[in-house]
C-alpha positions in Angstrom: 13.9 -62.0 -60.1 16.0 -65.0 -60.5 13.6 -67.3 -58.6 10.9 -66.2 -61.1 13.0 -66.8 -64.1 14.7 -70.0 -63.0 12.3 -71.5 -60.4 13.9 -74.3 -58.4 12.0 -77.5 -58.1 12.7 -77.8 -54.4 13.8 -75.5 -51.6 12.4 -72.5 -53.5 13.2 -70.1 -50.6 17.0 -70.8 -50.7 18.9 -68.0 -52.3 21.7 -70.5 -53.1 19.5 -72.1 -55.7 19.6 -69.0 -57.9 23.2 -67.9 -57.5 24.4 -69.8 -60.5 22.0 -67.6 -62.7 23.2 -64.2 -61.4 25.1 -63.5 -64.6 22.0 -64.0 -66.8 20.7 -60.5 -65.9 22.3 -57.3 -67.0 22.4 -55.3 -63.7 25.0 -52.7 -64.9 24.3 -49.2 -63.6 21.8 -50.5 -61.1 22.6 -49.8 -57.4 21.6 -52.0 -54.5 19.2 -51.9 -52.8 17.3 -51.5 -56.1 14.9 -48.6 -56.0 11.7 -48.7 -57.9 12.8 -45.8 -60.1 15.6 -48.1 -61.5 13.2 -50.7 -62.8 12.8 -49.0 -66.3 16.6 -49.2 -66.6 16.5 -52.9 -65.7 13.8 -53.5 -68.3 15.8 -51.7 -70.9 18.8 -53.8 -70.2 16.8 -57.1 -70.0 14.5 -56.8 -73.0 12.6 -60.1 -72.4 11.5 -59.1 -68.8 8.8 -56.8 -67.6 8.0 -55.9 -64.0 5.1 -54.5 -62.0 5.7 -53.3 -58.4 2.9 -53.1 -55.8 3.0 -51.8 -52.3 0.6 -52.3 -49.4 -1.0 -49.3 -47.7 -1.7 -50.3 -44.1 -4.1 -47.3 -43.4 -6.5 -48.2 -46.3 -5.6 -52.0 -46.4 -5.2 -51.7 -50.1 -2.5 -52.0 -52.7 -0.9 -49.2 -54.6 0.9 -49.5 -57.9 4.4 -48.3 -57.5 5.5 -49.1 -61.0 3.4 -50.4 -63.9 5.5 -51.6 -66.8 4.7 -50.3 -70.2 6.2 -53.6 -71.5 3.7 -56.1 -70.1 3.6 -58.1 -73.3 7.2 -59.3 -72.9 8.2 -63.0 -72.7 8.5 -62.9 -68.9 6.4 -60.8 -66.7 7.0 -60.6 -63.0 4.9 -59.0 -60.3 6.7 -57.8 -57.1 5.4 -56.6 -53.8 7.6 -53.9 -52.2 7.9 -54.3 -48.4 9.0 -51.4 -46.3 9.1 -50.7 -42.6 6.1 -48.3 -42.0 7.7 -47.0 -38.9 11.0 -46.1 -40.6 10.9 -45.6 -44.4 14.6 -44.7 -44.4 15.5 -48.3 -43.8 16.1 -50.7 -46.7 13.2 -52.2 -48.5 12.7 -55.6 -49.9 10.8 -57.0 -52.9 9.0 -60.3 -52.9 7.6 -62.1 -55.9 3.8 -62.3 -56.2 3.1 -65.8 -57.5 -0.7 -65.7 -57.0 -2.3 -62.2 -57.4 -5.7 -63.7 -56.4 -4.4 -64.8 -53.1 -2.7 -61.5 -52.5 -6.0 -59.5 -52.8 -8.3 -62.1 -51.3 -9.0 -59.9 -48.3 -11.1 -57.6 -50.6 -14.0 -60.0 -50.7 -15.8 -62.6 -48.6 -16.0 -65.1 -51.5 -13.7 -68.1 -51.3 -13.2 -68.3 -55.1 -10.3 -66.9 -57.1 -10.5 -63.2 -58.1 -9.0 -61.7 -61.2 -7.1 -58.5 -61.0 
């Protein structure tokens, strides 16, 4: 979340670049690891941010919408991909930011041009 809201100019993968912005989000009442069902609470507490969450279905090689924000017209909109261990869903999960939706779904077509989702 913080990397999307305060994108570093260099070393974008380093968590340390975002630590100074931790207090800019209201995370009260949200437990870690954050479950998808807690995202509406996050959006309520952070009224300028909306979030969509997708997950990948290995069997069908397609994406499923885990959470579709009703607040998509907010100032900042962030798409996340939920990664889980398909062998053990009881393990913790991890969200990664989707910066290019066209690249994420490029496997759906043989064309080399951008696709719009």
